[in-house]
N, C-alpha and C positions, 0 to 999 in steps of 0.2 A: 154191640156198638160199632165195632170195626167193620162188620159186614154191611152196615147202613152207610158208612162213610165211603166205602169203595166206589159205589156208583157216582157219588158226587165228585169224587176225585177224578174219575174217568171223564165225566162231562167237562170238568174244568180243564183237563188236559186237552180235550178235543177243541175247546175254544182257544186255548193258547196256541196250539199247532195250526189251527185254521187262520189265525191272524198273522202268522209269520209271512212277510212278503216273499213272493217267488219271482225271481228274475225271469221274465217271460221270453226275452230275446237275447241271443248272444251272437257273436260274429260267425260262428258255425252256421247258425240258422240263416243269417243274412247271406253269407257266401253261397250256401246251397240254393238259396232262392234266386240268386242272380248269376250263377255260373254260366248259364247259357247266353248271357249278355256280353260276355268277355270279347268275342270277336267283333261285335258291333262297336263296342267302346274303343277297340283298338283300330277301328277304321277298316276292318277286313270284310265287313258286311254292310250293304247299303241300307237294309231295314232290319230292325231287331226281330229275332225269331219269336213265334207265338209263345214258346216256352219261357222266353225272357220276360215278355209282358205278363204272362200268367204269374211268374215268380214275383214280379214287382207288385202286382195287384194283391197277391197273397201277403206279401210283406207289409203293404199298406194297412191291411186289415189287422195284422198282428201287432203293428206298432201303433197302438191306440191310446197311448199316453205320452206325456213329455219325456219321461225317462227312457222309454223304448225308442222314441224318435231320435233322441240324442245318442243313444247307444248305436242305433242304425247308422246315423250320420258318421259316427266315429269309425264304424266298421267300413263304410264306404271310403272314408279317408285312408284307412289302412290298405284297402284294395287298390285305390288309386296310386298310393305311394309305392306299392309293390310291383306295379306294372311299368315297364320301361317305356312302352309305346302307348300309354294312356292318353286318350284324346278327350280333353275336358269338354269341348264343344259337343262331341257325340254323347258323352255321359249326360249332359244337361238337356239333350234332345229327348232322352229316353222317357221321362215322365209324360211329355206331350204326345209322343209317338205311341205310347202304350195306354193313353187315357187315364193316367194316374196324376193326382195333384201332389205337388211337393212344395214344402214351405222353405226349402233351402237348395242351394246349388251343390252339386256333387263336384267337389274339387279337393285338391291336396291341401288347401289353405282355409277351408270353411271353418268358422268358429262354431263348432257344434254345441257349445254351451249356450248359445243364443237361440237354438232351435226350440220351438214350443209345440 
């Protein structure tokens, strides 16, 4: 009887572990995706490098739900607040210059809880 029960237990365990939500994006992911945008956002480069735009495009694909977009927004805020020479205007030009759509402004004061 126990030998018949074990396969059912394993299947049930598989379903339980498969349904546990996994946080798909974290600030480390965000930072590594946009690290090459740093000099542009500081006003030290006139155009964002290709690697910056590639990182933003990759990040847009990864942030495919509200929770990830809010997490990304909060990470952008942390980055902005950590930079002494952060240029908000330059940061907000990035999506357009890189061909990426953004539903929020990248700033130190964006209310990330309203991002959808």
